[in-house]
mmJSON file of the N, C-alpha and C atoms, coordinates in Angstrom:
{"data_MODEL":{"atom_site":{
"group_PDB":["ATOM","ATOM","ATOM","ATOM","ATOM","ATOM","ATOM","ATOM","ATOM","ATOM","ATOM","ATOM","ATOM","ATOM","ATOM","ATOM","ATOM","ATOM","ATOM","ATOM","ATOM","ATOM","ATOM","ATOM","ATOM","ATOM","ATOM","ATOM","ATOM","ATOM","ATOM","ATOM","ATOM","ATOM","ATOM","ATOM","ATOM","ATOM","ATOM","ATOM","ATOM","ATOM","ATOM","ATOM","ATOM","ATOM","ATOM","ATOM","ATOM","ATOM","ATOM","ATOM","ATOM","ATOM","ATOM","ATOM","ATOM","ATOM","ATOM","ATOM","ATOM","ATOM","ATOM","ATOM","ATOM","ATOM","ATOM","ATOM","ATOM","ATOM","ATOM","ATOM","ATOM","ATOM","ATOM","ATOM","ATOM","ATOM","ATOM","ATOM","ATOM","ATOM","ATOM","ATOM","ATOM","ATOM","ATOM","ATOM","ATOM","ATOM","ATOM","ATOM","ATOM","ATOM","ATOM","ATOM","ATOM","ATOM","ATOM","ATOM","ATOM","ATOM","ATOM","ATOM","ATOM","ATOM","ATOM","ATOM","ATOM","ATOM","ATOM","ATOM","ATOM","ATOM","ATOM","ATOM","ATOM","ATOM","ATOM","ATOM","ATOM","ATOM","ATOM","ATOM","ATOM","ATOM","ATOM","ATOM","ATOM","ATOM","ATOM","ATOM","ATOM","ATOM","ATOM","ATOM","ATOM","ATOM","ATOM","ATOM","ATOM","ATOM","ATOM","ATOM","ATOM","ATOM","ATOM","ATOM","ATOM","ATOM","ATOM","ATOM","ATOM","ATOM","ATOM","ATOM","ATOM","ATOM","ATOM","ATOM","ATOM","ATOM","ATOM","ATOM","ATOM","ATOM","ATOM","ATOM","ATOM","ATOM","ATOM","ATOM","ATOM","ATOM","ATOM","ATOM","ATOM","ATOM","ATOM","ATOM","ATOM","ATOM","ATOM","ATOM","ATOM","ATOM","ATOM","ATOM","ATOM","ATOM","ATOM","ATOM","ATOM","ATOM","ATOM","ATOM","ATOM","ATOM","ATOM","ATOM","ATOM","ATOM","ATOM","ATOM","ATOM","ATOM","ATOM","ATOM","ATOM","ATOM","ATOM","ATOM","ATOM","ATOM","ATOM","ATOM","ATOM","ATOM","ATOM","ATOM","ATOM","ATOM"],
"id":[1,2,3,4,5,6,7,8,9,10,11,12,13,14,15,16,17,18,19,20,21,22,23,24,25,26,27,28,29,30,31,32,33,34,35,36,37,38,39,40,41,42,43,44,45,46,47,48,49,50,51,52,53,54,55,56,57,58,59,60,61,62,63,64,65,66,67,68,69,70,71,72,73,74,75,76,77,78,79,80,81,82,83,84,85,86,87,88,89,90,91,92,93,94,95,96,97,98,99,100,101,102,103,104,105,106,107,108,109,110,111,112,113,114,115,116,117,118,119,120,121,122,123,124,125,126,127,128,129,130,131,132,133,134,135,136,137,138,139,140,141,142,143,144,145,146,147,148,149,150,151,152,153,154,155,156,157,158,159,160,161,162,163,164,165,166,167,168,169,170,171,172,173,174,175,176,177,178,179,180,181,182,183,184,185,186,187,188,189,190,191,192,193,194,195,196,197,198,199,200,201,202,203,204,205,206,207,208,209,210,211,212,213,214,215,216,217,218,219,220,221,222],
"type_symbol":["N","C","C","N","C","C","N","C","C","N","C","C","N","C","C","N","C","C","N","C","C","N","C","C","N","C","C","N","C","C","N","C","C","N","C","C","N","C","C","N","C","C","N","C","C","N","C","C","N","C","C","N","C","C","N","C","C","N","C","C","N","C","C","N","C","C","N","C","C","N","C","C","N","C","C","N","C","C","N","C","C","N","C","C","N","C","C","N","C","C","N","C","C","N","C","C","N","C","C","N","C","C","N","C","C","N","C","C","N","C","C","N","C","C","N","C","C","N","C","C","N","C","C","N","C","C","N","C","C","N","C","C","N","C","C","N","C","C","N","C","C","N","C","C","N","C","C","N","C","C","N","C","C","N","C","C","N","C","C","N","C","C","N","C","C","N","C","C","N","C","C","N","C","C","N","C","C","N","C","C","N","C","C","N","C","C","N","C","C","N","C","C","N","C","C","N","C","C","N","C","C","N","C","C","N","C","C","N","C","C","N","C","C","N","C","C","N","C","C","N","C","C"],
"label_atom_id":["N","CA","C","N","CA","C","N","CA","C","N","CA","C","N","CA","C","N","CA","C","N","CA","C","N","CA","C","N","CA","C","N","CA","C","N","CA","C","N","CA","C","N","CA","C","N","CA","C","N","CA","C","N","CA","C","N","CA","C","N","CA","C","N","CA","C","N","CA","C","N","CA","C","N","CA","C","N","CA","C","N","CA","C","N","CA","C","N","CA","C","N","CA","C","N","CA","C","N","CA","C","N","CA","C","N","CA","C","N","CA","C","N","CA","C","N","CA","C","N","CA","C","N","CA","C","N","CA","C","N","CA","C","N","CA","C","N","CA","C","N","CA","C","N","CA","C","N","CA","C","N","CA","C","N","CA","C","N","CA","C","N","CA","C","N","CA","C","N","CA","C","N","CA","C","N","CA","C","N","CA","C","N","CA","C","N","CA","C","N","CA","C","N","CA","C","N","CA","C","N","CA","C","N","CA","C","N","CA","C","N","CA","C","N","CA","C","N","CA","C","N","CA","C","N","CA","C","N","CA","C","N","CA","C","N","CA","C","N","CA","C","N","CA","C","N","CA","C","N","CA","C","N","CA","C","N","CA","C"],
"label_alt_id":[null,null,null,null,null,null,null,null,null,null,null,null,null,null,null,null,null,null,null,null,null,null,null,null,null,null,null,null,null,null,null,null,null,null,null,null,null,null,null,null,null,null,null,null,null,null,null,null,null,null,null,null,null,null,null,null,null,null,null,null,null,null,null,null,null,null,null,null,null,null,null,null,null,null,null,null,null,null,null,null,null,null,null,null,null,null,null,null,null,null,null,null,null,null,null,null,null,null,null,null,null,null,null,null,null,null,null,null,null,null,null,null,null,null,null,null,null,null,null,null,null,null,null,null,null,null,null,null,null,null,null,null,null,null,null,null,null,null,null,null,null,null,null,null,null,null,null,null,null,null,null,null,null,null,null,null,null,null,null,null,null,null,null,null,null,null,null,null,null,null,null,null,null,null,null,null,null,null,null,null,null,null,null,null,null,null,null,null,null,null,null,null,null,null,null,null,null,null,null,null,null,null,null,null,null,null,null,null,null,null,null,null,null,null,null,null,null,null,null,null,null,null],
"label_comp_id":["UNK","UNK","UNK","UNK","UNK","UNK","UNK","UNK","UNK","UNK","UNK","UNK","UNK","UNK","UNK","UNK","UNK","UNK","UNK","UNK","UNK","UNK","UNK","UNK","UNK","UNK","UNK","UNK","UNK","UNK","UNK","UNK","UNK","UNK","UNK","UNK","UNK","UNK","UNK","UNK","UNK","UNK","UNK","UNK","UNK","UNK","UNK","UNK","UNK","UNK","UNK","UNK","UNK","UNK","UNK","UNK","UNK","UNK","UNK","UNK","UNK","UNK","UNK","UNK","UNK","UNK","UNK","UNK","UNK","UNK","UNK","UNK","UNK","UNK","UNK","UNK","UNK","UNK","UNK","UNK","UNK","UNK","UNK","UNK","UNK","UNK","UNK","UNK","UNK","UNK","UNK","UNK","UNK","UNK","UNK","UNK","UNK","UNK","UNK","UNK","UNK","UNK","UNK","UNK","UNK","UNK","UNK","UNK","UNK","UNK","UNK","UNK","UNK","UNK","UNK","UNK","UNK","UNK","UNK","UNK","UNK","UNK","UNK","UNK","UNK","UNK","UNK","UNK","UNK","UNK","UNK","UNK","UNK","UNK","UNK","UNK","UNK","UNK","UNK","UNK","UNK","UNK","UNK","UNK","UNK","UNK","UNK","UNK","UNK","UNK","UNK","UNK","UNK","UNK","UNK","UNK","UNK","UNK","UNK","UNK","UNK","UNK","UNK","UNK","UNK","UNK","UNK","UNK","UNK","UNK","UNK","UNK","UNK","UNK","UNK","UNK","UNK","UNK","UNK","UNK","UNK","UNK","UNK","UNK","UNK","UNK","UNK","UNK","UNK","UNK","UNK","UNK","UNK","UNK","UNK","UNK","UNK","UNK","UNK","UNK","UNK","UNK","UNK","UNK","UNK","UNK","UNK","UNK","UNK","UNK","UNK","UNK","UNK","UNK","UNK","UNK","UNK","UNK","UNK","UNK","UNK","UNK"],
"label_asym_id":["A","A","A","A","A","A","A","A","A","A","A","A","A","A","A","A","A","A","A","A","A","A","A","A","A","A","A","A","A","A","A","A","A","A","A","A","A","A","A","A","A","A","A","A","A","A","A","A","A","A","A","A","A","A","A","A","A","A","A","A","A","A","A","A","A","A","A","A","A","A","A","A","A","A","A","A","A","A","A","A","A","A","A","A","A","A","A","A","A","A","A","A","A","A","A","A","A","A","A","A","A","A","A","A","A","A","A","A","A","A","A","A","A","A","A","A","A","A","A","A","A","A","A","A","A","A","A","A","A","A","A","A","A","A","A","A","A","A","A","A","A","A","A","A","A","A","A","A","A","A","A","A","A","A","A","A","A","A","A","A","A","A","A","A","A","A","A","A","A","A","A","A","A","A","A","A","A","A","A","A","A","A","A","A","A","A","A","A","A","A","A","A","A","A","A","A","A","A","A","A","A","A","A","A","A","A","A","A","A","A","A","A","A","A","A","A","A","A","A","A","A","A"],
"label_entity_id":["1","1","1","1","1","1","1","1","1","1","1","1","1","1","1","1","1","1","1","1","1","1","1","1","1","1","1","1","1","1","1","1","1","1","1","1","1","1","1","1","1","1","1","1","1","1","1","1","1","1","1","1","1","1","1","1","1","1","1","1","1","1","1","1","1","1","1","1","1","1","1","1","1","1","1","1","1","1","1","1","1","1","1","1","1","1","1","1","1","1","1","1","1","1","1","1","1","1","1","1","1","1","1","1","1","1","1","1","1","1","1","1","1","1","1","1","1","1","1","1","1","1","1","1","1","1","1","1","1","1","1","1","1","1","1","1","1","1","1","1","1","1","1","1","1","1","1","1","1","1","1","1","1","1","1","1","1","1","1","1","1","1","1","1","1","1","1","1","1","1","1","1","1","1","1","1","1","1","1","1","1","1","1","1","1","1","1","1","1","1","1","1","1","1","1","1","1","1","1","1","1","1","1","1","1","1","1","1","1","1","1","1","1","1","1","1","1","1","1","1","1","1"],
"label_seq_id":[1,1,1,2,2,2,3,3,3,4,4,4,5,5,5,6,6,6,7,7,7,8,8,8,9,9,9,10,10,10,11,11,11,12,12,12,13,13,13,14,14,14,15,15,15,16,16,16,17,17,17,18,18,18,19,19,19,20,20,20,21,21,21,22,22,22,23,23,23,24,24,24,25,25,25,26,26,26,27,27,27,28,28,28,29,29,29,30,30,30,31,31,31,32,32,32,33,33,33,34,34,34,35,35,35,36,36,36,37,37,37,38,38,38,39,39,39,40,40,40,41,41,41,42,42,42,43,43,43,44,44,44,45,45,45,46,46,46,47,47,47,48,48,48,49,49,49,50,50,50,51,51,51,52,52,52,53,53,53,54,54,54,55,55,55,56,56,56,57,57,57,58,58,58,59,59,59,60,60,60,61,61,61,62,62,62,63,63,63,64,64,64,65,65,65,66,66,66,67,67,67,68,68,68,69,69,69,70,70,70,71,71,71,72,72,72,73,73,73,74,74,74],
"pdbx_PDB_ins_code":[null,null,null,null,null,null,null,null,null,null,null,null,null,null,null,null,null,null,null,null,null,null,null,null,null,null,null,null,null,null,null,null,null,null,null,null,null,null,null,null,null,null,null,null,null,null,null,null,null,null,null,null,null,null,null,null,null,null,null,null,null,null,null,null,null,null,null,null,null,null,null,null,null,null,null,null,null,null,null,null,null,null,null,null,null,null,null,null,null,null,null,null,null,null,null,null,null,null,null,null,null,null,null,null,null,null,null,null,null,null,null,null,null,null,null,null,null,null,null,null,null,null,null,null,null,null,null,null,null,null,null,null,null,null,null,null,null,null,null,null,null,null,null,null,null,null,null,null,null,null,null,null,null,null,null,null,null,null,null,null,null,null,null,null,null,null,null,null,null,null,null,null,null,null,null,null,null,null,null,null,null,null,null,null,null,null,null,null,null,null,null,null,null,null,null,null,null,null,null,null,null,null,null,null,null,null,null,null,null,null,null,null,null,null,null,null,null,null,null,null,null,null],
"Cartn_x":[66.869,66.202,64.936,63.889,62.621,62.37,61.46,61.099,60.355,60.807,60.195,58.795,58.635,57.327,56.3,56.702,55.787,55.396,56.336,56.036,54.979,55.013,53.991,52.619,52.596,51.357,51.002,51.688,51.462,51.776,52.791,53.25,54.713,55.148,56.555,57.115,58.029,58.647,60.152,60.952,62.401,62.875,63.821,64.416,65.442,65.485,66.473,67.473,67.219,68.101,67.913,68.808,68.746,68.735,67.855,67.781,69.127,69.654,70.951,70.891,69.692,69.574,69.254,68.176,67.748,68.121,68.479,68.924,67.829,66.578,65.491,65.657,65.277,65.257,64.1,64.314,63.304,63.121,61.863,61.564,61.507,61.289,61.217,60.089,58.978,57.824,58.096,58.842,59.043,60.367,61.229,62.526,62.368,62.977,63.029,64.482,64.713,66.067,66.186,67.123,67.312,68.75,68.962,70.308,70.965,72.263,73.019,74.3,74.534,75.758,76.96,78.018,79.258,80.293,80.899,81.923,83.225,84.317,85.64,86.481,87.451,88.315,89.139,89.211,90.003,90.449,91.733,92.247,91.776,91.117,90.692,89.336,88.655,87.347,86.864,85.627,85.116,84.78,84.869,84.518,83.388,82.337,81.198,81.276,80.819,80.739,79.641,79.813,78.786,77.602,77.816,76.785,76.376,75.084,74.606,74.804,75.201,75.323,73.934,73.775,72.499,72.486,71.356,71.18,69.767,69.656,68.358,67.926,66.704,66.155,64.695,64.175,62.77,61.881,60.59,59.663,59.574,59.72,59.67,60.857,62.06,63.248,63.189,62.651,62.527,61.612,60.465,59.547,60.192,60.949,61.614,62.658,63.369,64.408,63.832,62.655,62.055,61.005,61.024,60.126,58.673,58.339,56.969,56.121,54.913,54.016,54.581,54.36,54.86,53.921,54.484,53.709,54.445,53.722,54.337,54.424,55.569,55.782,54.848,54.4,53.49,54.258],
"Cartn_y":[-131.183,-130.622,-131.437,-130.758,-131.409,-131.369,-132.215,-132.299,-131.032,-130.411,-129.185,-129.453,-130.518,-130.823,-131.147,-131.832,-132.098,-130.791,-129.877,-128.583,-127.835,-127.947,-127.313,-127.927,-129.196,-129.904,-129.765,-128.874,-128.626,-129.845,-130.65,-131.795,-131.575,-132.195,-132.143,-133.558,-133.755,-135.06,-134.861,-135.626,-135.489,-135.808,-135.038,-135.284,-136.4,-137.254,-138.333,-138.109,-137.076,-136.772,-135.314,-134.853,-133.496,-133.593,-132.831,-132.841,-132.408,-133.217,-132.93,-131.693,-131.273,-130.122,-128.832,-128.821,-127.568,-127.46,-128.58,-128.542,-128.655,-128.902,-129.07,-130.372,-130.355,-131.574,-132.453,-133.772,-134.713,-135.875,-136.297,-137.507,-138.684,-139.885,-141.073,-140.97,-140.365,-140.257,-139.327,-138.26,-137.258,-137.388,-138.277,-138.454,-139.33,-138.913,-139.705,-140.127,-141.42,-141.925,-142.281,-141.63,-141.844,-142.269,-142.93,-143.329,-142.235,-142.112,-141.112,-141.75,-141.623,-142.162,-141.365,-142.075,-141.447,-141.642,-140.531,-140.605,-140.035,-140.572,-140.045,-140.085,-139.195,-139.208,-140.496,-141.096,-142.32,-142.419,-142.33,-142.469,-141.349,-141.713,-140.737,-140.095,-140.502,-139.931,-140.381,-140.018,-140.389,-141.875,-142.397,-143.785,-143.766,-144.532,-144.575,-145.798,-145.618,-146.728,-147.68,-148.956,-149.945,-149.862,-149.244,-149.107,-147.646,-147.397,-146.033,-145.617,-144.363,-143.821,-143.462,-143.462,-143.097,-141.592,-140.96,-139.524,-139.305,-138.558,-138.293,-136.883,-136.768,-135.458,-135.389,-134.174,-133.99,-134.205,-134.352,-134.605,-133.42,-132.209,-131.022,-131.02,-131.256,-131.29,-132.492,-133.611,-134.795,-134.499,-133.882,-133.531,-132.535,-131.577,-130.59,-131.245,-132.241,-132.913,-133.774,-134.331,-135.17,-134.398,-133.077,-132.181,-132.511,-132.696,-132.976,-131.726,-131.814,-130.661,-129.519,-128.305,-127.13,-126.805,-126.692,-126.303,-125.184,-124.209,-123.097,-123.396,-123.076,-123.338,-122.456,-123.004,-122.249,-121.3],
"Cartn_z":[6.207,5.049,4.797,4.367,4.054,2.548,2.101,0.687,0.259,-0.801,-1.308,-1.851,-2.633,-3.218,-2.139,-1.085,0.028,0.715,0.866,1.488,0.684,-0.642,-1.476,-1.222,-0.788,-0.468,1.013,1.725,3.16,4.021,3.604,4.383,4.747,5.806,6.206,6.1,5.148,4.93,4.793,5.538,5.405,3.98,3.508,2.19,2.302,1.286,1.252,0.118,-0.708,-1.839,-2.228,-3.091,-3.622,-5.139,-5.79,-7.252,-7.837,-8.751,-9.372,-10.265,-10.651,-11.55,-10.794,-10.001,-9.366,-7.891,-7.251,-5.868,-4.823,-5.201,-4.232,-3.468,-2.187,-1.397,-1.844,-1.847,-2.328,-1.37,-1.211,-0.456,-1.432,-0.914,-1.777,-2.799,-2.413,-3.314,-4.499,-4.279,-5.322,-6.078,-5.657,-6.323,-7.568,-8.664,-9.899,-10.091,-10.152,-10.373,-11.847,-12.529,-13.962,-14.222,-15.344,-15.736,-16.562,-16.418,-17.174,-17.683,-18.985,-19.575,-19.069,-18.77,-18.323,-19.414,-19.845,-20.882,-20.362,-20.892,-20.563,-21.828,-21.942,-23.123,-23.177,-24.356,-24.522,-25.977,-26.226,-27.589,-28.495,-29.582,-30.581,-30.281,-29.227,-28.914,-27.566,-27.218,-25.904,-25.817,-24.62,-24.34,-23.32,-23.568,-22.652,-21.751,-20.518,-19.578,-20.024,-19.741,-20.077,-19.117,-17.98,-16.967,-16.861,-16.752,-16.561,-15.112,-14.914,-13.565,-13.052,-11.757,-11.141,-10.923,-11.257,-11.048,-10.517,-9.421,-8.806,-9.178,-9.722,-10.064,-9.614,-9.53,-9.152,-10.379,-10.142,-11.244,-12.199,-11.704,-12.573,-13.535,-13.036,-13.896,-14.836,-14.362,-15.21,-16.393,-16.152,-17.237,-18.193,-17.664,-18.511,-19.41,-18.87,-19.654,-20.767,-20.567,-21.597,-22.398,-22.276,-23.013,-22.749,-21.471,-21.079,-21.099,-20.563,-20.567,-19.733,-20.183,-19.496,-18.349,-17.138,-15.972,-15.286,-14.788,-14.097,-12.613,-12.02,-10.599,-9.771,-8.661,-7.776,-6.919],
"occupancy":[1.0,1.0,1.0,1.0,1.0,1.0,1.0,1.0,1.0,1.0,1.0,1.0,1.0,1.0,1.0,1.0,1.0,1.0,1.0,1.0,1.0,1.0,1.0,1.0,1.0,1.0,1.0,1.0,1.0,1.0,1.0,1.0,1.0,1.0,1.0,1.0,1.0,1.0,1.0,1.0,1.0,1.0,1.0,1.0,1.0,1.0,1.0,1.0,1.0,1.0,1.0,1.0,1.0,1.0,1.0,1.0,1.0,1.0,1.0,1.0,1.0,1.0,1.0,1.0,1.0,1.0,1.0,1.0,1.0,1.0,1.0,1.0,1.0,1.0,1.0,1.0,1.0,1.0,1.0,1.0,1.0,1.0,1.0,1.0,1.0,1.0,1.0,1.0,1.0,1.0,1.0,1.0,1.0,1.0,1.0,1.0,1.0,1.0,1.0,1.0,1.0,1.0,1.0,1.0,1.0,1.0,1.0,1.0,1.0,1.0,1.0,1.0,1.0,1.0,1.0,1.0,1.0,1.0,1.0,1.0,1.0,1.0,1.0,1.0,1.0,1.0,1.0,1.0,1.0,1.0,1.0,1.0,1.0,1.0,1.0,1.0,1.0,1.0,1.0,1.0,1.0,1.0,1.0,1.0,1.0,1.0,1.0,1.0,1.0,1.0,1.0,1.0,1.0,1.0,1.0,1.0,1.0,1.0,1.0,1.0,1.0,1.0,1.0,1.0,1.0,1.0,1.0,1.0,1.0,1.0,1.0,1.0,1.0,1.0,1.0,1.0,1.0,1.0,1.0,1.0,1.0,1.0,1.0,1.0,1.0,1.0,1.0,1.0,1.0,1.0,1.0,1.0,1.0,1.0,1.0,1.0,1.0,1.0,1.0,1.0,1.0,1.0,1.0,1.0,1.0,1.0,1.0,1.0,1.0,1.0,1.0,1.0,1.0,1.0,1.0,1.0,1.0,1.0,1.0,1.0,1.0,1.0],
"B_iso_or_equiv":[0.0,0.0,0.0,0.0,0.0,0.0,0.0,0.0,0.0,0.0,0.0,0.0,0.0,0.0,0.0,0.0,0.0,0.0,0.0,0.0,0.0,0.0,0.0,0.0,0.0,0.0,0.0,0.0,0.0,0.0,0.0,0.0,0.0,0.0,0.0,0.0,0.0,0.0,0.0,0.0,0.0,0.0,0.0,0.0,0.0,0.0,0.0,0.0,0.0,0.0,0.0,0.0,0.0,0.0,0.0,0.0,0.0,0.0,0.0,0.0,0.0,0.0,0.0,0.0,0.0,0.0,0.0,0.0,0.0,0.0,0.0,0.0,0.0,0.0,0.0,0.0,0.0,0.0,0.0,0.0,0.0,0.0,0.0,0.0,0.0,0.0,0.0,0.0,0.0,0.0,0.0,0.0,0.0,0.0,0.0,0.0,0.0,0.0,0.0,0.0,0.0,0.0,0.0,0.0,0.0,0.0,0.0,0.0,0.0,0.0,0.0,0.0,0.0,0.0,0.0,0.0,0.0,0.0,0.0,0.0,0.0,0.0,0.0,0.0,0.0,0.0,0.0,0.0,0.0,0.0,0.0,0.0,0.0,0.0,0.0,0.0,0.0,0.0,0.0,0.0,0.0,0.0,0.0,0.0,0.0,0.0,0.0,0.0,0.0,0.0,0.0,0.0,0.0,0.0,0.0,0.0,0.0,0.0,0.0,0.0,0.0,0.0,0.0,0.0,0.0,0.0,0.0,0.0,0.0,0.0,0.0,0.0,0.0,0.0,0.0,0.0,0.0,0.0,0.0,0.0,0.0,0.0,0.0,0.0,0.0,0.0,0.0,0.0,0.0,0.0,0.0,0.0,0.0,0.0,0.0,0.0,0.0,0.0,0.0,0.0,0.0,0.0,0.0,0.0,0.0,0.0,0.0,0.0,0.0,0.0,0.0,0.0,0.0,0.0,0.0,0.0,0.0,0.0,0.0,0.0,0.0,0.0],
"pdbx_formal_charge":[null,null,null,null,null,null,null,null,null,null,null,null,null,null,null,null,null,null,null,null,null,null,null,null,null,null,null,null,null,null,null,null,null,null,null,null,null,null,null,null,null,null,null,null,null,null,null,null,null,null,null,null,null,null,null,null,null,null,null,null,null,null,null,null,null,null,null,null,null,null,null,null,null,null,null,null,null,null,null,null,null,null,null,null,null,null,null,null,null,null,null,null,null,null,null,null,null,null,null,null,null,null,null,null,null,null,null,null,null,null,null,null,null,null,null,null,null,null,null,null,null,null,null,null,null,null,null,null,null,null,null,null,null,null,null,null,null,null,null,null,null,null,null,null,null,null,null,null,null,null,null,null,null,null,null,null,null,null,null,null,null,null,null,null,null,null,null,null,null,null,null,null,null,null,null,null,null,null,null,null,null,null,null,null,null,null,null,null,null,null,null,null,null,null,null,null,null,null,null,null,null,null,null,null,null,null,null,null,null,null,null,null,null,null,null,null,null,null,null,null,null,null],
"auth_seq_id":[1,1,1,2,2,2,3,3,3,4,4,4,5,5,5,6,6,6,7,7,7,8,8,8,9,9,9,10,10,10,11,11,11,12,12,12,13,13,13,14,14,14,15,15,15,16,16,16,17,17,17,18,18,18,19,19,19,20,20,20,21,21,21,22,22,22,23,23,23,24,24,24,25,25,25,26,26,26,27,27,27,28,28,28,29,29,29,30,30,30,31,31,31,32,32,32,33,33,33,34,34,34,35,35,35,36,36,36,37,37,37,38,38,38,39,39,39,40,40,40,41,41,41,42,42,42,43,43,43,44,44,44,45,45,45,46,46,46,47,47,47,48,48,48,49,49,49,50,50,50,51,51,51,52,52,52,53,53,53,54,54,54,55,55,55,56,56,56,57,57,57,58,58,58,59,59,59,60,60,60,61,61,61,62,62,62,63,63,63,64,64,64,65,65,65,66,66,66,67,67,67,68,68,68,69,69,69,70,70,70,71,71,71,72,72,72,73,73,73,74,74,74],
"auth_comp_id":["UNK","UNK","UNK","UNK","UNK","UNK","UNK","UNK","UNK","UNK","UNK","UNK","UNK","UNK","UNK","UNK","UNK","UNK","UNK","UNK","UNK","UNK","UNK","UNK","UNK","UNK","UNK","UNK","UNK","UNK","UNK","UNK","UNK","UNK","UNK","UNK","UNK","UNK","UNK","UNK","UNK","UNK","UNK","UNK","UNK","UNK","UNK","UNK","UNK","UNK","UNK","UNK","UNK","UNK","UNK","UNK","UNK","UNK","UNK","UNK","UNK","UNK","UNK","UNK","UNK","UNK","UNK","UNK","UNK","UNK","UNK","UNK","UNK","UNK","UNK","UNK","UNK","UNK","UNK","UNK","UNK","UNK","UNK","UNK","UNK","UNK","UNK","UNK","UNK","UNK","UNK","UNK","UNK","UNK","UNK","UNK","UNK","UNK","UNK","UNK","UNK","UNK","UNK","UNK","UNK","UNK","UNK","UNK","UNK","UNK","UNK","UNK","UNK","UNK","UNK","UNK","UNK","UNK","UNK","UNK","UNK","UNK","UNK","UNK","UNK","UNK","UNK","UNK","UNK","UNK","UNK","UNK","UNK","UNK","UNK","UNK","UNK","UNK","UNK","UNK","UNK","UNK","UNK","UNK","UNK","UNK","UNK","UNK","UNK","UNK","UNK","UNK","UNK","UNK","UNK","UNK","UNK","UNK","UNK","UNK","UNK","UNK","UNK","UNK","UNK","UNK","UNK","UNK","UNK","UNK","UNK","UNK","UNK","UNK","UNK","UNK","UNK","UNK","UNK","UNK","UNK","UNK","UNK","UNK","UNK","UNK","UNK","UNK","UNK","UNK","UNK","UNK","UNK","UNK","UNK","UNK","UNK","UNK","UNK","UNK","UNK","UNK","UNK","UNK","UNK","UNK","UNK","UNK","UNK","UNK","UNK","UNK","UNK","UNK","UNK","UNK","UNK","UNK","UNK","UNK","UNK","UNK"],
"auth_asym_id":["A","A","A","A","A","A","A","A","A","A","A","A","A","A","A","A","A","A","A","A","A","A","A","A","A","A","A","A","A","A","A","A","A","A","A","A","A","A","A","A","A","A","A","A","A","A","A","A","A","A","A","A","A","A","A","A","A","A","A","A","A","A","A","A","A","A","A","A","A","A","A","A","A","A","A","A","A","A","A","A","A","A","A","A","A","A","A","A","A","A","A","A","A","A","A","A","A","A","A","A","A","A","A","A","A","A","A","A","A","A","A","A","A","A","A","A","A","A","A","A","A","A","A","A","A","A","A","A","A","A","A","A","A","A","A","A","A","A","A","A","A","A","A","A","A","A","A","A","A","A","A","A","A","A","A","A","A","A","A","A","A","A","A","A","A","A","A","A","A","A","A","A","A","A","A","A","A","A","A","A","A","A","A","A","A","A","A","A","A","A","A","A","A","A","A","A","A","A","A","A","A","A","A","A","A","A","A","A","A","A","A","A","A","A","A","A","A","A","A","A","A","A"],
"auth_atom_id":["N","CA","C","N","CA","C","N","CA","C","N","CA","C","N","CA","C","N","CA","C","N","CA","C","N","CA","C","N","CA","C","N","CA","C","N","CA","C","N","CA","C","N","CA","C","N","CA","C","N","CA","C","N","CA","C","N","CA","C","N","CA","C","N","CA","C","N","CA","C","N","CA","C","N","CA","C","N","CA","C","N","CA","C","N","CA","C","N","CA","C","N","CA","C","N","CA","C","N","CA","C","N","CA","C","N","CA","C","N","CA","C","N","CA","C","N","CA","C","N","CA","C","N","CA","C","N","CA","C","N","CA","C","N","CA","C","N","CA","C","N","CA","C","N","CA","C","N","CA","C","N","CA","C","N","CA","C","N","CA","C","N","CA","C","N","CA","C","N","CA","C","N","CA","C","N","CA","C","N","CA","C","N","CA","C","N","CA","C","N","CA","C","N","CA","C","N","CA","C","N","CA","C","N","CA","C","N","CA","C","N","CA","C","N","CA","C","N","CA","C","N","CA","C","N","CA","C","N","CA","C","N","CA","C","N","CA","C","N","CA","C","N","CA","C","N","CA","C","N","CA","C","N","CA","C","N","CA","C"],
"pdbx_PDB_model_num":[1,1,1,1,1,1,1,1,1,1,1,1,1,1,1,1,1,1,1,1,1,1,1,1,1,1,1,1,1,1,1,1,1,1,1,1,1,1,1,1,1,1,1,1,1,1,1,1,1,1,1,1,1,1,1,1,1,1,1,1,1,1,1,1,1,1,1,1,1,1,1,1,1,1,1,1,1,1,1,1,1,1,1,1,1,1,1,1,1,1,1,1,1,1,1,1,1,1,1,1,1,1,1,1,1,1,1,1,1,1,1,1,1,1,1,1,1,1,1,1,1,1,1,1,1,1,1,1,1,1,1,1,1,1,1,1,1,1,1,1,1,1,1,1,1,1,1,1,1,1,1,1,1,1,1,1,1,1,1,1,1,1,1,1,1,1,1,1,1,1,1,1,1,1,1,1,1,1,1,1,1,1,1,1,1,1,1,1,1,1,1,1,1,1,1,1,1,1,1,1,1,1,1,1,1,1,1,1,1,1,1,1,1,1,1,1,1,1,1,1,1,1]
}}}
């Protein structure tokens, strides 16, 4: 699988990850690694891990999650 964002730039780059949200292949340049809280049921309510889990997403999904500027896909 190749990086989707690189393909839009007319480049061929092997993907090293897949976006956890949209499923696009990503290279090192286009991958955004973000932390995600992990919760599980415990007693009277949820319990959160002290460590954030790693989640890889593309820059488009990252901007959408943090309510960044709206851009239309090409």
